[in-house]
C-alpha positions as CSV (number, residue, x, y, z in Angstrom):
1,M,-103.2,-162.8,-20.5
2,A,-104.6,-160.2,-22.8
3,T,-101.8,-160.5,-25.3
4,A,-102.0,-163.4,-27.8
5,N,-98.3,-163.9,-28.0
6,P,-96.8,-162.4,-24.8
7,I,-93.0,-162.2,-24.2
8,T,-92.3,-164.7,-21.5
9,V,-89.3,-165.9,-19.5
10,A,-88.3,-169.2,-17.8
11,P,-87.9,-169.4,-14.0
12,D,-84.1,-169.6,-14.4
13,T,-83.8,-166.4,-16.4
14,L,-81.5,-163.8,-14.7
15,A,-83.3,-160.7,-13.6
16,V,-81.0,-158.4,-15.5
17,M,-81.8,-160.4,-18.7
18,A,-85.5,-160.1,-18.1
19,L,-85.1,-156.4,-17.6
20,E,-83.2,-156.1,-20.9
21,L,-86.1,-157.9,-22.7
22,M,-88.5,-155.4,-21.2
23,E,-86.5,-152.4,-22.1
24,Q,-85.6,-153.4,-25.7
25,N,-89.0,-154.7,-26.8
26,Q,-89.8,-153.3,-30.2
27,R,-93.5,-154.1,-30.3
28,K,-94.6,-152.0,-27.3
29,P,-93.4,-151.2,-23.8
30,V,-93.4,-154.2,-21.4
31,T,-93.9,-153.5,-17.8
32,V,-94.9,-157.0,-16.6
33,L,-93.2,-160.1,-17.8
34,P,-94.9,-163.5,-17.3
35,V,-92.7,-166.3,-15.9
36,I,-93.8,-169.7,-17.3
37,D,-93.0,-173.3,-16.9
38,L,-91.1,-174.3,-20.0
39,A,-90.9,-178.0,-18.9
40,N,-94.6,-178.3,-19.7
41,P,-95.2,-176.1,-22.8
42,E,-98.9,-177.1,-23.3
43,P,-100.8,-175.7,-21.6
44,R,-98.5,-172.9,-20.5
45,Q,-98.5,-172.6,-16.7
46,L,-97.9,-169.2,-15.2
47,L,-95.5,-169.4,-12.3
48,G,-95.3,-165.7,-11.6
49,L,-94.9,-162.1,-12.9
50,L,-91.8,-159.9,-13.0
51,R,-92.7,-156.2,-12.8
52,L,-90.4,-153.6,-14.3
53,H,-91.0,-151.3,-11.3
54,D,-89.9,-154.1,-8.8
55,L,-86.7,-154.8,-10.8
56,V,-85.7,-151.2,-11.0
57,Q,-86.6,-150.6,-7.3
58,A,-84.4,-153.6,-6.4
59,G,-81.5,-151.9,-8.1
60,F,-81.3,-153.9,-11.4
61,T,-80.1,-152.0,-14.4
62,T,-78.9,-152.7,-18.0
63,S,-77.0,-149.5,-18.3
64,P,-73.2,-150.0,-17.8
65,A,-72.9,-146.4,-16.5
66,A,-75.1,-147.2,-13.6
67,E,-73.1,-150.2,-12.5
68,R,-71.6,-150.1,-9.0
69,P,-67.9,-150.8,-8.5
């Protein structure tokens, strides 16, 4: 990763929570969120990537106004 201290999530993190982390980041916009294995913290093992575009395209949102009944 190009970032020294990237924001990461565990594999059991809900997609909506990951989306919220991406949208509310104060450092800079996050469009890709690494998913890492927290069971083995050193060395960090990358399990996958969550892309903001894919989450939005799948219909995830953090906005209450956009919730479906």
